[in-house]
C-alpha positions in Angstrom: 0.0 0.0 0.0 2.7 2.5 1.0 4.7 1.6 -2.1 1.7 2.3 -4.3 1.2 5.6 -2.7 4.8 6.6 -3.3 4.5 5.7 -7.0 1.2 7.8 -7.3 2.8 10.8 -5.6 5.9 10.5 -7.7 3.9 10.2 -10.9 1.9 13.3 -10.1 5.0 15.2 -9.5 6.3 14.0 -12.8 3.2 15.2 -14.6 3.7 18.7 -13.0 7.3 18.8 -14.4 6.0 17.8 -17.8 3.4 20.4 -18.0 5.9 23.0 -16.9 8.2 21.9 -19.7 10.9 20.7 -17.3 11.3 17.1 -18.1 9.6 14.0 -19.5 7.4 12.2 -17.1 9.4 9.0 -17.4 7.9 7.6 -14.2 4.3 8.4 -15.1 4.7 6.7 -18.5 6.8 3.9 -17.1 3.9 2.6 -15.1 1.3 2.9 -17.9 0.2 -0.7 -18.8 1.4 -1.7 -22.3 -1.3 -4.2 -22.8 -4.0 -1.7 -23.6 -2.7 -0.3 -26.9 -0.6 -0.7 -30.0 1.4 2.4 -31.0 2.7 3.7 -34.3 4.9 6.7 -33.7 6.7 9.4 -35.7 4.2 9.5 -38.6 4.7 12.6 -40.8 1.8 14.7 -41.5 3.8 17.6 -43.1 7.2 18.7 -44.1 8.6 20.2 -40.8 10.5 18.3 -38.2 7.7 18.8 -35.7 5.0 17.7 -38.3 4.8 14.3 -36.7 2.2 12.3 -34.8 1.7 9.2 -32.8 -1.3 6.8 -33.1 -2.5 4.6 -30.3 -4.9 1.8 -31.2 -6.9 -0.3 -28.6 -5.3 -3.7 -28.0 -8.7 -5.2 -28.9 -9.7 -2.7 -31.5 -13.4 -2.7 -32.5 -14.1 -2.1 -36.1 -14.3 1.6 -37.0 -13.5 2.9 -33.5 -14.1 6.5 -32.5 -11.1 8.8 -32.9 -9.8 11.3 -30.4 -7.1 13.8 -31.6 -5.3 15.0 -28.4 -3.4 18.4 -28.4 -1.1 18.8 -25.5 -0.4 22.1 -23.7 2.7 23.9 -22.7 1.9 27.7 -23.2 2.6 27.3 -26.9 6.3 27.2 -26.2 7.0 23.7 -24.9 5.8 20.1 -25.1 6.3 17.0 -27.2 4.1 14.1 -28.2 6.2 11.3 -26.7 5.5 12.7 -23.2 1.8 12.0 -23.6 1.9 8.3 -23.9 -0.2 8.2 -20.8 -3.0 10.1 -22.6 -2.8 7.8 -25.6 -3.0 4.7 -23.4 -5.9 6.2 -21.5 -7.9 6.8 -24.6 -7.0 3.5 -26.2 -8.1 1.7 -23.0 -11.6 3.2 -23.6 -11.7 1.7 -27.1 -10.7 4.8 -29.0 -8.0 5.4 -31.6 -5.9 8.3 -30.2 -3.8 10.6 -32.3 -1.2 12.9 -30.6 0.5 15.4 -32.9 3.4 17.7 -32.4 3.1 21.2 -33.7 5.5 24.1 -34.0 6.1 26.3 -31.0 7.2 29.8 -30.0 9.6 31.4 -30.7 9.7 29.6 -34.1 6.2 30.5 -34.8 3.4 32.7 -33.2 -0.4 32.8 -33.6 -1.9 31.5 -35.8 0.9 29.3 -37.3 0.7 26.5 -34.7 -3.0 26.3 -35.5 -2.2 25.8 -39.2 -0.1 22.8 -38.1 -2.8 21.4 -35.9 -5.4 21.6 -38.8 -2.9 19.8 -41.1 -2.7 17.0 -38.5 -6.5 16.7 -38.4 -6.5 16.5 -42.2 -4.1 13.6 -42.0 -6.5 11.9 -39.6 -9.4 12.2 -41.9 -7.4 10.9 -44.8 -5.6 8.0 -43.1 -7.1 7.0 -39.7 -9.2 4.2 -41.3 -5.8 2.4 -41.9 -5.5 2.2 -38.2 -9.0 1.1 -37.4 -10.4 4.5 -36.7 -13.7 5.8 -38.0 -13.2 9.2 -39.9 -17.0 9.8 -39.4 -16.4 9.9 -35.6 -13.5 12.3 -34.9 -13.3 14.3 -31.7 -10.8 17.1 -31.0 -9.4 17.2 -27.4 -6.7 19.1 -25.6 -5.4 20.3 -22.4 -4.5 23.9 -21.5 -3.0 25.5 -24.6 -3.8 22.3 -26.4 -7.5 22.8 -25.5 -7.3 26.3 -27.0 -6.0 24.7 -30.3 -8.7 22.1 -30.3 -11.4 24.7 -29.6 -10.1 27.1 -32.4 -10.2 24.2 -34.9 -13.6 23.0 -33.8 -15.2 26.4 -33.7 -13.6 28.4 -36.5 -14.5 26.8 -39.8 -11.9 28.9 -41.8 -8.9 27.2 -40.1 -10.2 23.8 -41.1 -11.3 24.9 -44.6 -7.7 26.3 -45.2 -6.4 22.8 -44.6 -9.0 21.2 -46.8 -11.2 19.9 -44.0 -15.0 20.5 -43.6 -15.3 21.5 -39.9 -18.8 20.1 -39.8 -17.2 16.6 -39.8 -15.9 17.2 -36.2 -18.2 15.3 -33.8 -17.3 17.0 -30.6 -14.9 19.2 -28.6 -13.3 18.1 -25.4 -11.4 20.8 -23.5 -9.4 20.2 -20.3 -8.7 23.4 -18.5 -8.5 25.4 -21.6 -8.2 29.2 -22.2 -11.0 30.3 -24.5 -11.6 33.9 -23.6 -8.4 35.4 -22.2 -8.1 39.0 -23.3 -6.6 41.0 -21.7 -3.4 38.9 -22.0 -1.2 38.1 -19.1 2.3 36.6 -19.0 5.3 37.5 -21.3 5.0 34.3 -23.4 1.3 34.5 -24.0 1.7 38.2 -25.0 4.5 37.4 -27.4 2.6 34.5 -29.0 -0.5 36.5 -29.6 1.1 39.8 -30.7 0.3 42.0 -27.6 -0.8 44.8 -27.6 -2.4 44.3 -31.1 -4.0 40.9 -30.2 -7.0 40.4 -32.4 -10.3 39.5 -30.9 -10.5 36.8 -33.5 -7.7 34.9 -31.6 -10.4 34.0 -29.0 -12.4 30.7 -29.3 -15.4 32.3 -27.7 -15.6 34.6 -30.7 -16.5 31.7 -33.0 -19.5 30.2 -31.0 -22.3 29.6 -33.4 -25.4 27.4 -34.0 -23.1 25.2 -36.1 -20.7 24.6 -33.3 -20.2 20.9 -32.4 -21.1 19.6 -29.0 -18.6 20.5 -26.4 -17.4 19.0 -23.1 -15.4 21.6 -21.1 -13.9 20.4 -17.8 -11.9 22.5 -15.3 -11.1 22.5 -11.7 -12.1 24.9 -8.9 -8.5 25.1 -7.8 -7.1 26.0 -11.2 -5.2 29.3 -10.7 -3.3 29.1 -14.0 -6.3 29.1 -16.5 -9.3 30.4 -14.6 -12.4 28.2 -14.7 -14.4 31.1 -16.1 -12.9 30.4 -19.4 -15.0 27.2 -19.6 -18.2 28.6 -18.2 -18.1 31.7 -20.4 -17.6 29.6 -23.5 -20.4 27.2 -22.6 -22.7 30.1 -21.9 -21.9 31.6 -25.3 -22.5 28.3 -27.0 -25.8 28.0 -25.2 -26.8 31.4 -26.5 -26.6 30.1 -30.0 -28.4 26.9 -29.3 -25.2 24.7 -29.4 -24.6 21.9 -27.0 -22.1 22.4 -24.2 -21.5 20.8 -20.8 -19.2 22.2 -18.1 -17.8 20.0 -15.3 -16.0 21.8 -12.5 -14.1 19.2 -10.4 -13.8 20.0 -6.7 -10.3 20.3 -5.4 -8.7 19.9 -8.8 -6.0 22.1 -10.2 -4.6 22.7 -13.7 -2.2 19.8 -13.6 -4.4 17.2 -11.9 -7.0 17.6 -14.8 -4.7 15.9 -17.3 -2.7 13.8 -14.8 -6.0 12.2 -13.8 -6.0 10.5 -17.3 -3.0 8.3 -16.4 -3.5 4.7 -15.4 -1.9 4.9 -12.0 -4.0 8.0 -11.1 -7.4 7.7 -12.7 -10.1 6.6 -10.3 -7.9 7.5 -7.2 -9.8 9.7 -4.7 -8.9 13.3 -5.3 -8.2 12.9 -9.0 -11.8 12.8 -10.2 -13.3 10.7 -13.0 -12.0 12.7 -15.9 -11.5 9.8 -18.3 -14.9 8.4 -17.5 -16.5 11.8 -18.2 -14.7 12.0 -21.5 -15.8 8.5 -22.4 -19.4 9.3 -21.6 -19.3 12.3 -23.9 -17.6 10.5 -26.7 -20.0 7.5 -26.5 -23.1 9.8 -26.5 -22.0 11.6 -29.7 
């Protein structure tokens, strides 16, 4: 029992380091069960070195499984797909084909270039995911923190997807974990640099694109998140509701910014204090 507790605490500490861009969470990924998935890594979706993605298939893959494209966070200036094996395993364990892309980061690029990369990754999914047992008719966009922003912009702004040759109406749902969707005025030097402060356009905000055509959304956050305020989720949901679109907000008690994504990991999910994030995601995917 005590050894298990030590592993859990160490794994959570590792997830914190990951999300702060400090180091890989070798311990967290090291205790992920390998029996739940088959992975194909380093697949190119474009010409840049960071135009690569990993695909995680369920070990017992159903025919034409739902697909979840997961964009990681890191304040648009850090992160890499290999660190999110735990997220790929979590989604595969629920019977979904998970896709985790890399995308270019600041200072190499700024808004909206990283969104162009993400849209290209989604185009690859629609063109190729059937080869991995995924159903291109059931594609969901998901992300954590800055990655939730990326997912929301692609799901809500048709122009981004159209520029990549994708009809945004094909997206079956948006899943945002602790995402920033309505964050003007900007704070933080990196965020200001990424979004061109003080001339940040209102069109950089996902809430600007809420419409009757918006796909169903699941927006989860924690009442202890002091990095991305929970109001981002509640305001976006309210705006979607105004247009008659479907949106559900879940605010987890006692959860902060890092726990939201760490709770996906096999050694943590279901443990008291970590919520039921993966189960809530699965309920949403299965319903849509």
